[in-house]
N, C-alpha and C positions, 0 to 999 in steps of 0.2 A: 179550932175545930178542924177535924180530919174530914175530908170529903169521902164518901163511899163511892164504890165503883159505879152505882146506878144514879148517883148525883142527887139523891132524894134529900140530903142535908143541904146541898146548894140550893136546891128548889125552894125549900122553906125559908132558907136565910135570906134569898133574894127578893122575896115577896115585899110588897109595899108594907104590909103590916110589920114585918120584921125590920125593914129600914127605919121606919118611924119609931119602933121600940128601941132600936139602936140608938137614934138620935136622942130620944127621951131620957135614955139611961145615962147618956153623957150630957145632959143639961144643955142641948143645943137649941138655939132659936133659930127657927125655920118657918117656911110656909110651903104649902102643898097646893098646887093648882091641878085639879082633876077635869079630864076632858071627856065630855059625853060621847057616845057613839055617834053622834051627829056631825062632829068636827070631821072635815076633811084633813088628809095628810098634810096639804100645802098650809092650811090654816095652822096646824100644830107646828110646822116648820117655822112659820112666821113668828109664832109665839117664842120658840127657842131662839130665833135669830135676835130678838131683843136682848139677850144676854151677850152677844157678840162673843168675844173670846172667852167669856166666862162660862159658856155652855160646855160641859165636860163630858169626857167618855173614859170608861176604863178598858185598856187594851191587854188581854191576857198574854204574857211573854214567857216563854220557858228558857230558862238559862242553862246551859250546858246539858240539856237534855234530861233535866231532873227537877230543877227548882222551878216552881211557878210563882209569878209575881204579877202584879197589876201596874202597868204604866198609865199615868194619868195624865192626859192631854187635852187640850181644846177639842172639841168634836169638829170643829171647822179645818183642823189639820190632820196630817196623818203621820205616824211614826216614820222616822227616818231610819230605817233598819241598818244601813250601811254605816252610817255615821254611829248608831248605837252600839254596833260590834266592834267598832274602833275603840269606843270608850271603854269596853268591858274585855278587851283582850286580856288574857288568853281564853277567857269565856265565850261560848257561842251563844247567839239569841236567835230564837225562832218565835214569830208571832203565830198564835194559834188562831186558825180560821173557826168559823162557827160550827163547823162540823167536828174538828178536833176537840174544841172546848166543850160542846155538849157530850160527845162520846167518853171523854176521859176524865172531866173534871165537873161539867155543870149539867143540870137537867135540860132535856130537850125543850121544856117548855120556857126556859129562860131566854128572852129576847133581847133584854138590856141587862148588862152586868153593873150593878152600882158600883161606883167608885170609892168604895170602902174596903180596902183589903182586910182590916180587922174583923169584918163580918165572916171572912173565909179562913182566917188564919193565915194569910198570906203576906209577903213582904211588898214593898211599893217603890215605884220611880215616879218622880214628879217632874212635869215641865215647868221651868221657870217662868214660862208665860201665864201660868195659873195665877201666880202671887201678884200680878200687875192688875188685877181686876178687884174691884171692891166687892163685887157680889158674883158669887158663882152658882151654878144649878146644873141639874142632870135630870134625865128622865128615869122613872123607875116603874116596875111592874108593867112591862112592855113600853108603849108610849103614851099610855093612858094618864099618866101623873107627872108633873114637873115640880121638883122640889128645889127650893132657893135658900141661900143662906149668906152671911157674910163670909168672906173669902177666910179671915182669921179663924172663924169657927170650924170651917172645913178643914183647914191645915192642921189644927190640932187633934183632929180624928185620924190622922194618918199615922200616927204612933211612929215617929222617926223614920221617915222615908230614907231610902239611900241618898247618898250625897252626890251620886252621879246624876246630872241632869238628863233629862230625856230630850233627845234632839228630835225635832219635827220638821216637815216640809209641807209646802201648799199641795192641796188636792188636786188643783187645775195648773195647766199650762196655758199661756196667752199667745196667740197667733195674731199678729197685726196686719192690716191692709198697708200696702206701701206708702210711707209718707213723701210728701212732695217738697217740704221745706224744713231746713235744718233750725227749727225753733228751740229756744231754751224754756219757754213758758207754755203751758198747756192749761186747758179747761177739762175737768172731768164732769160730764153731765149725769147727775144722780136722779133716777126715776124713783119716787116713792111708792112703797107697797110693790116693789117689782123683785121677783125671786132672783134676777140678776145681780143684785146688790146684797144678797146675803152674805154673811161672813166669809165663808169659804171662797166665794168667787172675788170679793173685794180685796181679800189678801193678795191673790194673784194680781188683780188690776193694779193696785197701788205699788206693788213689788215692780212690775213691768214699768210703770210710769217713772220710779226711783231711778231706774237704770237709763232712761232716756231723757229726762227733764230735770232742770234744776229748781223749778217752781210750779206748782200746781193749784189752780183755784178749784175748789170742789164746789160745783154749783148745785145747791138744793132747790129743786123745782117747787117749792111750797106754793108760790102764787100762781103757778101754772096748774098745779095738781087740783086746785079748787074746782076747774072746770071738769076735770075727769070725774070727780066726786058727784058734781051736779048731774052729769049724764048717767052715772050709774046708779046713783041712789036717790035722785031728784030732791036733793037737800037745798036749801036756800044758799045764796052766794055767801052770805056773812058766815052761816055754819060751816060752809065747806072750807072757807078760807081759814077759819079757826081750827078745824080738825087737820088741815094741811100743814099749818105752822106748827101744831104739835107733833106731828108725824115727822117733820123735818128735824126738829130739835131733839126728838126722841133716837132719830138715827144717829144724829152726831153723838148723843150721849152713849148710845150702846156700841157704836163702832169707833169711838175716838181712839181705843187703844191699838186698833189696826193701823191708823195713820201714824201712830207713833212708834211702830216697830222699828228696830235698827237696821237701817239700810244705807245704800249710798246717800250722799246728801241731797235732799229734795225737801223743799218746804211746802207744806199743805196749808192752805188757808180755806175756810168756810164761808161761803157766800149765799145768803138766802134770796131767792128771787122776789119774795114778798116785800123785802126792804128796798131792792133795786127799783121795784115798780113804784115807789113812792118818790122818785128823784125827777128832776126835770130832764135830766140826760135821758132817762128811759122814755119820758113822755115824747121828747122831740124825735127819737128814732121810731117809736110806734107809729106816730103821724106819718111819718115819711114812708114808713113799709106799708101802712094802709093806703096811702095814695099809690103806691106802686102796685098794690094788690087790684086797685080799680084799673090802672092805666096799662101795665105790662102784660101782654098776653102771656108770654112764656111763664112769668110768675105766677099768674092766675091758674095756669094749668097745673103747675107743680103744687100748688096750694089745694087744688081739687083732688089730686091724686092722694096726697097725705090725708086729707079729710075723710075720703072714702075708704083707706085702709085703716084709720084709726077707728072707724065705726065697726068694721068687719072683724076687729079683735075680740069683740064681745057682742053676741047676739041682741042683748037687751038695748044696745045703743041704736038698733035698727028702729026703735020706737021714736016717734017724733023726728024722723030722719032729717028732714029739712032744718029744723032748729038745730039738731046735733051736728050737722055738716057745718054750719055757721060757727058754732062753737069750738068744733074741731079746727076750723080754719084760723079762729081767734087765738086758739092756743098757740098754733105755730108761729103766728105774728108776733104775739107776746114773748114767745121763746127767743126769736131772732132779736128782738129788741133788748131783752136781758143780755144776749150773748154779745151784742155791739157794745154795751156799757162795759162789760168784763174785759173786751178785746182792745179798747180804745187806747191803752197806754203802751202796748207793745204787740207785735205779731205773736200769735200763739196758735196752738194746735187744739182742736176739739176732739175729745176722745169718749168714746161710747161702746159699750159691749153690745152692738147691734147695728143694723143698717138705717142710717137716717139720710134718706134720699137727696132731701133739700139741700143739706151741708155738703154732701158729695158733689152735687151739681155746682155749687157755689164754689167749692175748691178747685173745680175743673174748668171755672170762668164761664159757665153757661148763663149767668145772670150778671152782666157787667154794670148794669145801671144800679145795682144795691148800694147801700152806704159802704164807703171804702174801707171801714174797720171789719165788715163782714167779708169783704174781697181779700182781705189779708190772711184770713183763717185758713188753715189747713184742717183737713179731717182724717183721723185714723179710726177705723172700726176694729175693735178687739174682739176676736173669738176665743172662747175658752174651751178647752178640752179637758175632760175628767182624766188624770193619770190612772185612775183604778179601773176604768172601763175599756174592755178591749176593743 
C-alpha cells in the first residue's frame, strides 16, 4: 500500500477494525481487551504492564532520508539510535517524532501505530528481546484496545524482517543514595500494584543492582500487601491474602524476563513474604519487634510517623483512622520481621525506589536495640529519572 500525502490510507489501515481484519486474513489466534472510557490511564498502564517485555511498540524510522521502516521493540525500552546507526553504516537513521509521522506518513488521528509493517507496505526491524516472550501484545486504535497473541504468531506476520537487530536502552537512569557498607548481597523490596515497579523502571533497577551486587533477593510483599487491600477495599483477611498471593506470582510471571536479561553476573532469587511468615524464624522476630514497639520510645515514634504517612497516601484510609493506624503499624512490624529472616545469613543492603525512613534510621544506628540482623542492613534509596524528559 502506498500512503497518500494526507495520510487517509494510513488512518483507515491503522484502525482497530483494519488490524483485526488483517489478523483474521492471516488466520491468527488473538484476543482483544477493550477498555471503557471509565478506565483511568493508570489502570490501562497496569493492564499493559502485565505483559512485561512483551508489550510492544512500533517506532517509525527513516533510513537515509528516504526509506521508512518500523522498528518493533518492547514499549518499556527506547530505541538506541546511536548503536542503531553504527549497525547500519553507511546509512543514516532518523526516528520520526509524532509531528513528522503525522504530517508525512500517517493521519493526525493515529495515536498508536500498530506493529505490523505489512499493513503499511513497510519494511521492519525487530528487537531480539521480543522473541524471548511467550506472549506479546500492543495497543490499537489509540489506547482503547489491547491485542495479545502468541509470539510465534506475531513474528510470522512481520514477513521477513531485517536481519539487523534493533538495539534498545532503558528509559530511566538510576541515582542512588550513598551506601555505607560494601555488601555483595542485597534485597530488592517489591511493592505490589505500585507504578514504580512497572517494567520500564524495573529494567533500570535490576541493571543498577547487577552492576553493584553479586546476589539479590527479590522480596515480594504479598503477605504484607493483604493489609493494604484490607484498608483500601474493606475485604476480609483471607480474601486479601489470596489476592495478594496471586498478584505476587503474576508479577514474577510477567517480569521474569527482566531479571533474566544479559548483564554482569548477579543472581536474582524470588522470596514471598507470605511463605516466610509461616516460619518459626519469622514468628520469633515478630514477637521481639512487637515487644520493642511497646517498650522502646524511639521505635514507637518511628512507627507512629510511618503509620500516619501510610494513611495520608490515600484519603479513603482516613476512615476508621485508629484501626487503620494500627494496621499500618502492624504492616511495618511484619515487614521488618520478614527482612530479619532474609538478612540473617549474611550482611546485605535493602534497596527500594523511594524513601523508607525507618530503614534509613536503622542504617544510621538510631535504633541500636533492634535485632542484630537488622542492624547489619544497609539501605539504598534508588531515584529514577526519565531520560526522555527534559
